[in-house]
C-alpha positions in Angstrom: 0.0 0.0 0.0 1.0 3.6 -0.3 2.9 5.2 2.6 4.3 8.6 3.2 6.4 8.8 6.3 7.5 12.2 7.6 10.4 12.7 10.0 12.6 15.6 11.2 10.1 17.6 13.3 10.8 18.8 16.8 11.4 21.8 19.0 13.6 24.6 17.8 14.3 28.2 19.0 13.3 31.2 16.9 15.8 31.8 14.1 16.8 28.1 14.1 16.6 25.5 11.3 15.0 22.1 10.8 15.0 19.7 7.9 11.9 17.6 7.3 11.9 14.4 5.2 9.1 12.4 3.7 9.8 9.0 2.3 7.3 7.5 -0.1 6.6 3.9 -0.8 4.0 2.2 -3.0 3.9 4.9 -5.7 6.0 5.8 -8.8 7.5 8.6 -6.9 9.1 10.5 -9.8 5.7 10.9 -11.5 4.1 12.7 -8.6 4.0 16.3 -7.5 5.1 16.5 -3.9 3.9 19.1 -1.5 4.3 20.2 2.1 1.3 21.5 3.9 0.9 22.7 7.5 -1.8 23.1 10.0 -1.6 25.1 13.2 -4.1 24.6 16.0 -7.5 26.2 15.2 -6.4 27.0 11.6 -7.0 25.4 8.3 -4.4 23.3 6.6 -2.3 25.5 4.2 0.0 24.8 1.3 3.7 25.6 2.1 5.6 24.4 -0.9 5.4 22.3 -4.0 7.9 20.5 -6.2 6.7 18.8 -9.4 8.3 15.9 -11.3 10.5 18.3 -13.3 12.0 19.8 -10.2 10.2 23.1 -10.5 9.1 24.6 -7.2 6.6 27.0 -5.8 6.3 28.5 -2.4 3.7 30.3 -0.2 4.6 33.9 0.3 5.0 33.4 4.0 8.0 31.0 3.6 9.7 32.5 0.5 13.4 33.0 1.1 13.3 30.9 4.3 12.2 27.4 3.2 13.5 25.2 0.4 11.8 22.1 -1.0 13.8 19.5 -2.8 13.4 15.9 -3.9 15.6 12.8 -4.5 13.8 10.5 -6.8 16.4 7.8 -6.3 15.5 7.7 -2.6 11.7 8.4 -3.1 12.1 11.2 -0.7 11.1 14.9 -0.5 12.7 17.4 1.8 11.8 20.7 3.4 14.7 22.7 4.6 13.3 25.4 7.0 15.6 28.2 8.1 15.0 31.4 10.1 12.1 29.8 11.8 9.5 31.9 13.5 7.0 31.1 16.3 4.2 31.4 13.7 5.7 28.5 11.8 4.6 26.2 14.6 2.3 23.6 13.1 1.9 20.0 12.1 3.6 19.6 8.8 2.1 17.1 6.3 3.6 15.5 3.2 1.3 15.1 0.2 1.7 13.3 -3.1 -0.6 14.1 -6.0 -1.0 13.1 -9.6 -3.8 13.5 -12.0 -4.3 11.3 -15.1 -7.8 10.0 -15.9 -7.9 9.4 -12.2 -6.8 11.8 -9.4 -4.4 10.3 -6.9 -3.9 12.0 -3.5 -1.9 10.6 -0.6 -1.0 12.1 2.8 1.5 11.4 5.5 0.6 11.3 9.1 2.3 14.6 9.9 5.2 15.7 12.0 5.1 18.4 14.7 7.3 21.5 14.4 7.4 23.8 17.4 9.3 27.1 17.3 9.6 28.5 20.8 12.2 29.9 23.2 
């Protein structure tokens, strides 16, 4: 079956860095667009960054210049490097894989908690 397994979350001080990883299994990883979403308590889930199969990327305005999404198709893994973290970045971060052919495919990871606090 399809699994997306995130890792790398934790507690970090403001201004610090974390690197999230999401390893996929059960899908043809290189064919999928990969995204990171986040959801803070009491808020809706929001898109953070996207990387498509060609390697092109897109970022939400609130993380531009601070976060970098990348992928390693040989390892079936997508990464989110988060620098200059702020308390408002505190959220559960989710990995998402999506692909649309004649059928739409959507898969989600279980989430990893990121807490930015002094």
